[in-house]
Chimera marker file (.cmm) of the C-alpha trace (Angstrom):
<marker_set name="trace">
<marker id="1" x="-199.669" y="-128.402" z="-207.299" r="1" g="1" b="0" radius="0.5"/>
<marker id="2" x="-195.803" y="-129.579" z="-205.872" r="1" g="1" b="0" radius="0.5"/>
<marker id="3" x="-195.303" y="-133.153" z="-206.947" r="1" g="1" b="0" radius="0.5"/>
<marker id="4" x="-191.782" y="-133.338" z="-204.832" r="1" g="1" b="0" radius="0.5"/>
<marker id="5" x="-188.372" y="-133.327" z="-205.526" r="1" g="1" b="0" radius="0.5"/>
<marker id="6" x="-185.013" y="-132.389" z="-203.810" r="1" g="1" b="0" radius="0.5"/>
<marker id="7" x="-184.069" y="-129.779" z="-205.701" r="1" g="1" b="0" radius="0.5"/>
<marker id="8" x="-182.601" y="-131.980" z="-208.923" r="1" g="1" b="0" radius="0.5"/>
<marker id="9" x="-184.958" y="-130.954" z="-209.914" r="1" g="1" b="0" radius="0.5"/>
<marker id="10" x="-188.612" y="-130.075" z="-207.677" r="1" g="1" b="0" radius="0.5"/>
<marker id="11" x="-191.549" y="-130.805" z="-209.958" r="1" g="1" b="0" radius="0.5"/>
<marker id="12" x="-194.584" y="-128.571" z="-210.458" r="1" g="1" b="0" radius="0.5"/>
<marker id="13" x="-197.766" y="-128.621" z="-212.378" r="1" g="1" b="0" radius="0.5"/>
<marker id="14" x="-200.061" y="-125.364" z="-213.275" r="1" g="1" b="0" radius="0.5"/>
<marker id="15" x="-202.755" y="-124.803" z="-215.831" r="1" g="1" b="0" radius="0.5"/>
<marker id="16" x="-201.658" y="-123.235" z="-219.173" r="1" g="1" b="0" radius="0.5"/>
<marker id="17" x="-203.814" y="-120.336" z="-218.114" r="1" g="1" b="0" radius="0.5"/>
<marker id="18" x="-202.411" y="-119.600" z="-214.683" r="1" g="1" b="0" radius="0.5"/>
<marker id="19" x="-198.697" y="-119.603" z="-216.100" r="1" g="1" b="0" radius="0.5"/>
<marker id="20" x="-199.811" y="-117.315" z="-218.658" r="1" g="1" b="0" radius="0.5"/>
<marker id="21" x="-201.150" y="-114.356" z="-216.053" r="1" g="1" b="0" radius="0.5"/>
<marker id="22" x="-198.164" y="-115.184" z="-214.100" r="1" g="1" b="0" radius="0.5"/>
<marker id="23" x="-195.680" y="-114.442" z="-217.041" r="1" g="1" b="0" radius="0.5"/>
<marker id="24" x="-197.227" y="-112.179" z="-219.298" r="1" g="1" b="0" radius="0.5"/>
<marker id="25" x="-194.674" y="-109.406" z="-218.383" r="1" g="1" b="0" radius="0.5"/>
<marker id="26" x="-191.657" y="-111.659" z="-218.992" r="1" g="1" b="0" radius="0.5"/>
<marker id="27" x="-189.836" y="-114.184" z="-216.562" r="1" g="1" b="0" radius="0.5"/>
<marker id="28" x="-190.358" y="-113.634" z="-212.609" r="1" g="1" b="0" radius="0.5"/>
<marker id="29" x="-187.373" y="-111.564" z="-211.154" r="1" g="1" b="0" radius="0.5"/>
<marker id="30" x="-185.397" y="-112.073" z="-208.230" r="1" g="1" b="0" radius="0.5"/>
<marker id="31" x="-187.020" y="-109.431" z="-205.935" r="1" g="1" b="0" radius="0.5"/>
<marker id="32" x="-184.530" y="-109.124" z="-202.949" r="1" g="1" b="0" radius="0.5"/>
<marker id="33" x="-181.212" y="-107.833" z="-202.567" r="1" g="1" b="0" radius="0.5"/>
<marker id="34" x="-178.110" y="-108.670" z="-203.902" r="1" g="1" b="0" radius="0.5"/>
<marker id="35" x="-177.059" y="-112.285" z="-203.773" r="1" g="1" b="0" radius="0.5"/>
<marker id="36" x="-173.447" y="-112.738" z="-203.477" r="1" g="1" b="0" radius="0.5"/>
<marker id="37" x="-171.770" y="-116.712" z="-203.687" r="1" g="1" b="0" radius="0.5"/>
<marker id="38" x="-168.287" y="-118.093" z="-203.697" r="1" g="1" b="0" radius="0.5"/>
<marker id="39" x="-167.922" y="-117.273" z="-207.775" r="1" g="1" b="0" radius="0.5"/>
<marker id="40" x="-171.049" y="-115.375" z="-208.365" r="1" g="1" b="0" radius="0.5"/>
<marker id="41" x="-172.901" y="-111.998" z="-207.642" r="1" g="1" b="0" radius="0.5"/>
<marker id="42" x="-176.732" y="-111.769" z="-209.033" r="1" g="1" b="0" radius="0.5"/>
<marker id="43" x="-177.936" y="-108.212" z="-208.466" r="1" g="1" b="0" radius="0.5"/>
<marker id="44" x="-181.973" y="-107.659" z="-207.610" r="1" g="1" b="0" radius="0.5"/>
<marker id="45" x="-184.310" y="-108.031" z="-210.858" r="1" g="1" b="0" radius="0.5"/>
<marker id="46" x="-181.500" y="-110.562" z="-211.866" r="1" g="1" b="0" radius="0.5"/>
<marker id="47" x="-183.728" y="-112.844" z="-214.289" r="1" g="1" b="0" radius="0.5"/>
<marker id="48" x="-181.112" y="-115.011" z="-215.958" r="1" g="1" b="0" radius="0.5"/>
<marker id="49" x="-180.984" y="-116.001" z="-219.839" r="1" g="1" b="0" radius="0.5"/>
<marker id="50" x="-184.683" y="-117.049" z="-219.571" r="1" g="1" b="0" radius="0.5"/>
<marker id="51" x="-186.915" y="-116.978" z="-222.281" r="1" g="1" b="0" radius="0.5"/>
<marker id="52" x="-190.620" y="-117.737" z="-223.203" r="1" g="1" b="0" radius="0.5"/>
<marker id="53" x="-191.905" y="-119.314" z="-226.035" r="1" g="1" b="0" radius="0.5"/>
<marker id="54" x="-194.910" y="-117.718" z="-225.699" r="1" g="1" b="0" radius="0.5"/>
<marker id="55" x="-196.310" y="-119.263" z="-229.667" r="1" g="1" b="0" radius="0.5"/>
<marker id="56" x="-195.875" y="-122.549" z="-227.669" r="1" g="1" b="0" radius="0.5"/>
<marker id="57" x="-197.755" y="-121.405" z="-224.734" r="1" g="1" b="0" radius="0.5"/>
<marker id="58" x="-200.503" y="-119.961" z="-226.815" r="1" g="1" b="0" radius="0.5"/>
<marker id="59" x="-201.547" y="-123.030" z="-228.373" r="1" g="1" b="0" radius="0.5"/>
<marker id="60" x="-201.942" y="-124.790" z="-224.923" r="1" g="1" b="0" radius="0.5"/>
<marker id="61" x="-205.630" y="-124.710" z="-223.911" r="1" g="1" b="0" radius="0.5"/>
<marker id="62" x="-206.336" y="-122.824" z="-221.024" r="1" g="1" b="0" radius="0.5"/>
<marker id="63" x="-207.334" y="-125.593" z="-218.655" r="1" g="1" b="0" radius="0.5"/>
<marker id="64" x="-204.004" y="-128.025" z="-219.915" r="1" g="1" b="0" radius="0.5"/>
<marker id="65" x="-201.802" y="-128.677" z="-216.778" r="1" g="1" b="0" radius="0.5"/>
<marker id="66" x="-198.190" y="-128.005" z="-217.768" r="1" g="1" b="0" radius="0.5"/>
<marker id="67" x="-195.130" y="-129.743" z="-215.924" r="1" g="1" b="0" radius="0.5"/>
<marker id="68" x="-192.486" y="-126.869" z="-214.335" r="1" g="1" b="0" radius="0.5"/>
<marker id="69" x="-189.205" y="-128.297" z="-213.506" r="1" g="1" b="0" radius="0.5"/>
<marker id="70" x="-187.451" y="-126.002" z="-210.801" r="1" g="1" b="0" radius="0.5"/>
<marker id="71" x="-183.316" y="-126.965" z="-210.416" r="1" g="1" b="0" radius="0.5"/>
<marker id="72" x="-181.481" y="-126.059" z="-207.554" r="1" g="1" b="0" radius="0.5"/>
<marker id="73" x="-177.989" y="-125.024" z="-209.362" r="1" g="1" b="0" radius="0.5"/>
<marker id="74" x="-176.245" y="-124.081" z="-206.034" r="1" g="1" b="0" radius="0.5"/>
<link id1="1" id2="2" r="1" g="1" b="0" radius="0.2"/>
<link id1="2" id2="3" r="1" g="1" b="0" radius="0.2"/>
<link id1="3" id2="4" r="1" g="1" b="0" radius="0.2"/>
<link id1="4" id2="5" r="1" g="1" b="0" radius="0.2"/>
<link id1="5" id2="6" r="1" g="1" b="0" radius="0.2"/>
<link id1="6" id2="7" r="1" g="1" b="0" radius="0.2"/>
<link id1="7" id2="8" r="1" g="1" b="0" radius="0.2"/>
<link id1="8" id2="9" r="1" g="1" b="0" radius="0.2"/>
<link id1="9" id2="10" r="1" g="1" b="0" radius="0.2"/>
<link id1="10" id2="11" r="1" g="1" b="0" radius="0.2"/>
<link id1="11" id2="12" r="1" g="1" b="0" radius="0.2"/>
<link id1="12" id2="13" r="1" g="1" b="0" radius="0.2"/>
<link id1="13" id2="14" r="1" g="1" b="0" radius="0.2"/>
<link id1="14" id2="15" r="1" g="1" b="0" radius="0.2"/>
<link id1="15" id2="16" r="1" g="1" b="0" radius="0.2"/>
<link id1="16" id2="17" r="1" g="1" b="0" radius="0.2"/>
<link id1="17" id2="18" r="1" g="1" b="0" radius="0.2"/>
<link id1="18" id2="19" r="1" g="1" b="0" radius="0.2"/>
<link id1="19" id2="20" r="1" g="1" b="0" radius="0.2"/>
<link id1="20" id2="21" r="1" g="1" b="0" radius="0.2"/>
<link id1="21" id2="22" r="1" g="1" b="0" radius="0.2"/>
<link id1="22" id2="23" r="1" g="1" b="0" radius="0.2"/>
<link id1="23" id2="24" r="1" g="1" b="0" radius="0.2"/>
<link id1="24" id2="25" r="1" g="1" b="0" radius="0.2"/>
<link id1="25" id2="26" r="1" g="1" b="0" radius="0.2"/>
<link id1="26" id2="27" r="1" g="1" b="0" radius="0.2"/>
<link id1="27" id2="28" r="1" g="1" b="0" radius="0.2"/>
<link id1="28" id2="29" r="1" g="1" b="0" radius="0.2"/>
<link id1="29" id2="30" r="1" g="1" b="0" radius="0.2"/>
<link id1="30" id2="31" r="1" g="1" b="0" radius="0.2"/>
<link id1="31" id2="32" r="1" g="1" b="0" radius="0.2"/>
<link id1="32" id2="33" r="1" g="1" b="0" radius="0.2"/>
<link id1="33" id2="34" r="1" g="1" b="0" radius="0.2"/>
<link id1="34" id2="35" r="1" g="1" b="0" radius="0.2"/>
<link id1="35" id2="36" r="1" g="1" b="0" radius="0.2"/>
<link id1="36" id2="37" r="1" g="1" b="0" radius="0.2"/>
<link id1="37" id2="38" r="1" g="1" b="0" radius="0.2"/>
<link id1="38" id2="39" r="1" g="1" b="0" radius="0.2"/>
<link id1="39" id2="40" r="1" g="1" b="0" radius="0.2"/>
<link id1="40" id2="41" r="1" g="1" b="0" radius="0.2"/>
<link id1="41" id2="42" r="1" g="1" b="0" radius="0.2"/>
<link id1="42" id2="43" r="1" g="1" b="0" radius="0.2"/>
<link id1="43" id2="44" r="1" g="1" b="0" radius="0.2"/>
<link id1="44" id2="45" r="1" g="1" b="0" radius="0.2"/>
<link id1="45" id2="46" r="1" g="1" b="0" radius="0.2"/>
<link id1="46" id2="47" r="1" g="1" b="0" radius="0.2"/>
<link id1="47" id2="48" r="1" g="1" b="0" radius="0.2"/>
<link id1="48" id2="49" r="1" g="1" b="0" radius="0.2"/>
<link id1="49" id2="50" r="1" g="1" b="0" radius="0.2"/>
<link id1="50" id2="51" r="1" g="1" b="0" radius="0.2"/>
<link id1="51" id2="52" r="1" g="1" b="0" radius="0.2"/>
<link id1="52" id2="53" r="1" g="1" b="0" radius="0.2"/>
<link id1="53" id2="54" r="1" g="1" b="0" radius="0.2"/>
<link id1="54" id2="55" r="1" g="1" b="0" radius="0.2"/>
<link id1="55" id2="56" r="1" g="1" b="0" radius="0.2"/>
<link id1="56" id2="57" r="1" g="1" b="0" radius="0.2"/>
<link id1="57" id2="58" r="1" g="1" b="0" radius="0.2"/>
<link id1="58" id2="59" r="1" g="1" b="0" radius="0.2"/>
<link id1="59" id2="60" r="1" g="1" b="0" radius="0.2"/>
<link id1="60" id2="61" r="1" g="1" b="0" radius="0.2"/>
<link id1="61" id2="62" r="1" g="1" b="0" radius="0.2"/>
<link id1="62" id2="63" r="1" g="1" b="0" radius="0.2"/>
<link id1="63" id2="64" r="1" g="1" b="0" radius="0.2"/>
<link id1="64" id2="65" r="1" g="1" b="0" radius="0.2"/>
<link id1="65" id2="66" r="1" g="1" b="0" radius="0.2"/>
<link id1="66" id2="67" r="1" g="1" b="0" radius="0.2"/>
<link id1="67" id2="68" r="1" g="1" b="0" radius="0.2"/>
<link id1="68" id2="69" r="1" g="1" b="0" radius="0.2"/>
<link id1="69" id2="70" r="1" g="1" b="0" radius="0.2"/>
<link id1="70" id2="71" r="1" g="1" b="0" radius="0.2"/>
<link id1="71" id2="72" r="1" g="1" b="0" radius="0.2"/>
<link id1="72" id2="73" r="1" g="1" b="0" radius="0.2"/>
<link id1="73" id2="74" r="1" g="1" b="0" radius="0.2"/>
</marker_set>
């Protein structure tokens, strides 16, 4: 569920079980084409240095609501 925000950050909640199913094979990858910015270039499939703490996620009950903060760093 989106809790709003203006990109600094946008906040969401999601059940732990749903998040685990989404990220079970790693962080989501950028599935579009090349992104070319003023001082950066991101190739298709880019995931940054995102890491998933699977041990912490496994300690959550499946129905526990988790908070996600998504930052627009442009």
